[in-house]
Every structure is written in C-alpha cells, then in structure tokens.
N, C-alpha and C positions, 0 to 999 in steps of 0.2 A: 603970679603967684603960680605954683602947685598944687591943683588942688589934691589933701593928702586923700589918700583909702581909707576906706573901714576895713580897723585886722582884720586878718583872715590866720583859720586852726592852717597851726602848723604841719608838711604834710607827713604821712606816716611812715615811723622808719625801714625803709628796706631791708633787707634781709641775703647778703645775695646767696644763701644757703642754708638748706634745712636740711633734717635729720630726713629718712625711710618716712613716708607717711604726715608727718606734721605740715607737708602744703598741705595735702587732701584733710585735713583732722582742721588751719588753720580758714580756711577756701567755708567752706560748712559751719565755722564760728560767727566767721568774719555775715554769709548771706543771711543766717538767724539774726543776727547783729540787721542789718540790711531789712528784713521782714520784719521784725516787730519797728520799724523805725517809716518804714515806708512801704509796705502791707510789698504782700509774693510775687505783685502784675508788676513791679519796677527792680525787680534786682538781676541785674548782671555778669555777668563772671570781671569782665571788664572790671567793675565797681566795687564787689564782693576781694579786687586783687588789692580793687591802692589798698579798701578797707585793710584786708591784713597785709597791705608791705610788701607784698608777692611780686617779684619782677615782671613787667607780663607779658614773658611766654611763657611759665612758669606753668604757670593755670590751664590753658588751655591743652598742656597734654594729661592733666586730670581730669577736667570736666569740656572738654568739648563745644561742648554748648552750652547754653542757661539748663536747658532739662534734663542737662544731666547734674546742673548744681544743682536746682531741688531738692532733681533725684536722692540726692545722697544726702540732704535735709531731711527730705522727708523720714531714710530709714532713721536717720538719729531720733528722730521725732514718734519713730511706728516701734523702738529701740523700748521712747523711755516712755512709751504707753501701757506695752504688751509688760514691762517692770508691778505697772500702777492696777493693773487689770487680771496679774496671776499676782501679784499683794489679794487687794482686794476679795477673788478667790485662792485660795488659800485660806485667808477668816468669813474666810462662811462658812459653817457647822452643818447651814443645813440643808437637810433634806429633801427640802420642796422646790422646783425646779421653779416656780417661781415669786422665794425667796429672794432662789440666788441669783434673781433673772429681774432682781428689782436693786441688789451688790451690787451687777455689773453695769448699772443704769448707774449709778450712785455715784460707781467711780471713774467715771468715759466722763460725765457731767461733773467732778471736784476738779477729771486733770484738766479739760476746758477751761475754768476758772483758773487753775493757779501755771494750767502752761495755752496764755491764747494764741504766742505763736505758731508756740508747732499743731496745735489747731487751725490756724488759718493755713501751712504746711501741706496739712495731710486731707485740708476740706476740697479745697478745689486740684481735683485729679485732670486739668488742659495742663496745667504749669507741670508733672510729671513725666518721662517714659517709660508709666510701670514696667513696658514688658524687655530694657533694658536691668531690672532690677530685680530678680528672681525675689532674692529674702522680700521683700518689700508687696510682691507678691503675698509671697505665700503665706506675709504673717498679718495682710491681711484679708486672705481668706480666714484662715483660722479664726482671727474676727466677731468674725461672718458668720461664719461654722459655729463659735461661743452660742450666737446664737441663739438658730437652727435650731442646733442639740437644747437646748438651756427646751424651750421653744414643745421641740418632740418629745422631750419624755411630759410633760404637760402635759397636751394631747392623750400619750400614750395610757397618761395615768385617772383620764374623765374630769381632772381639775379647770379646763377651755371651756367656753362660752360658745363658742366652733371651731367647727373640723376643719374654718377656712383655712389650712400653718404657710398656707400664700402667704394673701393677703395681713395673716394676722405679723408671723414677720415684719412683716414692709413695714406695718401699723406702727412695729416697736420699736425698727429704726428711726421711721418716717416723724416718732412721736420724742425719741430723746437724742437724736441729732437736731430735730428744730431747737429743744432746749437750747442743746453747746451753739447753737446759731447763733438764737436771737441776745447768750451773755456776752456773746463777744462782739458784733454788731452791736450792741447798745439798740438795741429793743425791750427787757424786758422793765426798760424809766419808766412805759407806757403804760405799763400795768399797777405802777405801786412802786415799783419791788425796784430798790436802791443796790447797793454792791453788796452790799456788807447780807441779806438776809439774800442771796442767790441766792444761792447751796442748799440753802431749806426752804427756795418755792419751789430749785426744780427740786426737789424728793418730796414732795410731795406732788406737784400735779404727774411727776413719776407714781409712787403707794397712786394713787387714783386709777393712773390709768390702769393699775395691775389687776386691782378693782372692779374693771369696766371688765373686765378679761374672765373675771374666776367664775363657776356658778356655784360658787362658796364662799366669798371673799370677808366671809370670817371668823372662813378656816383657815388663812396662813395668815402668819404673826411678822405680818409687815414692817421693816420698823420705820419711826413714828420718827 
C-alpha cells in the first residue's frame, strides 16, 4: 500500500495579467510578508513571485535582482516611516529642540514596535541597493539631517553639555536605534521589560538620555 502523503497547501492562483504597476505592488507586498515570516535574508524574487501568484518571467522585468526587490520594499517602509515622523513633528509645538528630539525618538520607537518588519527591512543596508533609489537615499539623508539640525539648534542655544556635535549625534543615533533593535530582537526581556511595557520603557530611557545631554535637565519639559 502506498504511504499516504501529508496534505500540502494549494499553490497560489496564477494571474495571467495584471494592470500596469500591479505586478510591482504585488511583489513588494509578497516580499514584506516573506520577510515577516522568514527574515529579510531569506527572500528571493522567485519566492516572492510564487507568493504573489505572478508568472515566472514578469517579476524579473521589475526586479532583476533580490537587492532590487528589497530596495523597493525599503522604499515602502521608508514612506510609512516618514509619515510617522512627519506626524510627530507636526504634533510637537515646542520651540525646545531637545523636546522635539524626544518627540522624534518616541515616534521612531513607536514605529519600530508597531511595524517591526519594516524596521527590519530598513535596518540591514547590506541587502539594499541604495544607489539605485534616489528617493530612498534622499529620505534617509533627510531623516538623519533632522536629528543633526535639532542637536545643532540645541548647541547654538547653549543647551548641551558638550560642544562635540558629531559624537553627540552619533550617540543619539546609537541610543535610539539600539533600543528599537533590542525590541525587535527580543532582547528587552533581558531587563525584565515585557512587550506590553516596551514603548513606555524605551521612552523613559530616551528621556533619561536627553537629560544627560542637557546643561539644565529640569529646564526641559520632556514628556513623562
């Protein structure tokens, strides 16, 4: 008697044609789903095409390499990230650059908590072809410039303990990114921080960090 085989999922429905631009959109959506399931390092163009139900030749006209597909996914991640940051900056009416930097940091961490897959996509630049995406290059540079500008304004107003703007900026970037990375990598639990408390705990860590930067910490209305 033949040995019974385990049931398998039915193959995705193949689409013979898509409206203009829909193949690209479907491929990016499929890539994001695969990244969520397997991590960014295990995504291929063929697997994303299979997931999207796209015929085998069509995807490579849009994404000749895995880097091209990952870069397109990163563009979508960055679009969502910029929306989060723009909303945070618009909602912060403080004229205090350190308070605005705190609002920016909280928005970044909130985005990482709510969209860890997109954080993963943007986090590993080795998988991207930044030179092929002027939009992504510009958006990343503008996000970095926002941090630099806020700290430069704080320095110009005599609010910072140190006049070493380069290392202060690097430390701020390391602090905020590192917290987000720890959350996504499930390392906050090492400090007894559960997922439900992650946003509040990271916000408190950012507030503590900003106070260490300030000449007069109590002068700033950092959000509790």
